C-alpha positions in Angstrom: 6.3 13.4 -8.0 4.4 10.4 -9.2 0.8 9.4 -8.3 0.5 6.0 -6.7 -2.4 3.9 -5.7 -1.5 2.2 -2.4 -3.6 -0.8 -1.4 -3.6 -3.0 1.7 -4.0 -6.6 0.6 -5.2 -9.7 2.3 -4.0 -12.4 -0.1 -5.5 -11.3 -3.4 -8.3 -9.2 -1.9 -8.1 -5.4 -1.5 -8.8 -4.4 2.1 -8.4 -0.6 1.7 -6.8 1.9 -0.7 -5.4 5.4 -0.9 -4.0 7.6 -3.6 -0.8 9.5 -2.7 1.8 11.6 -4.5 5.4 10.5 -3.6 8.9 10.4 -5.2 9.0 6.6 -5.3 6.7 3.6 -4.8 8.5 2.6 -1.6 8.1 6.1 -0.2 4.3 6.0 -1.1 3.9 2.8 0.8 5.9 4.2 3.7 3.8 7.3 3.9 0.6 5.3 4.1 1.9 2.8 6.6 4.1 5.1 8.8 7.3 3.6 7.3 6.9 0.1 8.7 7.4 -1.9 5.5 10.0 -3.9 3.7 10.3 -5.5 0.3 7.7 -8.2 -0.1 8.1 -11.7 1.1 5.2 -14.1 0.6 3.0 -12.7 3.3 -0.8 -12.9 3.4 -1.0 -9.2 4.6 0.9 -7.0 2.2 0.9 -3.6 0.4 0.4 -3.3 -3.4 1.6 0.0 -4.9 0.6 0.9 -8.5 2.2 3.7 -10.4 -0.9 5.2 -12.0 1.0 6.8 -14.9 3.1 3.8 -16.0 0.9 1.0 -14.8 3.8 -0.7 -12.9 3.0 -2.6 -9.7 5.2 -3.0 -6.7 4.8 -5.2 -3.6 5.8 -4.6 0.0 5.1 -6.3 3.3 4.9 -5.1 6.9 8.0 -5.3 9.1 7.3 -8.1 11.7 5.4 -6.8 14.7 4.9 -3.3 13.3 1.3 -3.4 12.1 -1.9 -3.7 14.0 -5.0 -5.1 12.3 -7.0 -2.4 14.1 -5.4 0.4 12.0 -6.7 0.0 8.4 -5.5 2.2 5.6 -7.9 5.0 4.8 -9.9 4.9 1.6 -9.5 8.0 -0.6 -12.6 10.0 -1.3 -14.2 9.0 -4.6 -12.5 5.5 -4.5 -13.9 2.2 -3.4 -12.1 -1.0 -2.5 -14.7 -3.2 -4.1 
């Protein structure tokens, strides 16, 4: 499994972040967001997934109507979003 940094984005700003181990970047994003994502369209609220070993970046967005602004992604211990 790979290690991925999964970040919730508001435009270009990181809102929250979490490090997860997953078999793919899509699965990493799905694990953190309860699976309510799709490949990125140009949305203001989106998910950035970085493969920490290879430095590759992937982008996903929330499926319409599946995300609540009251449920932020948790921040991993030892990491900050600033």
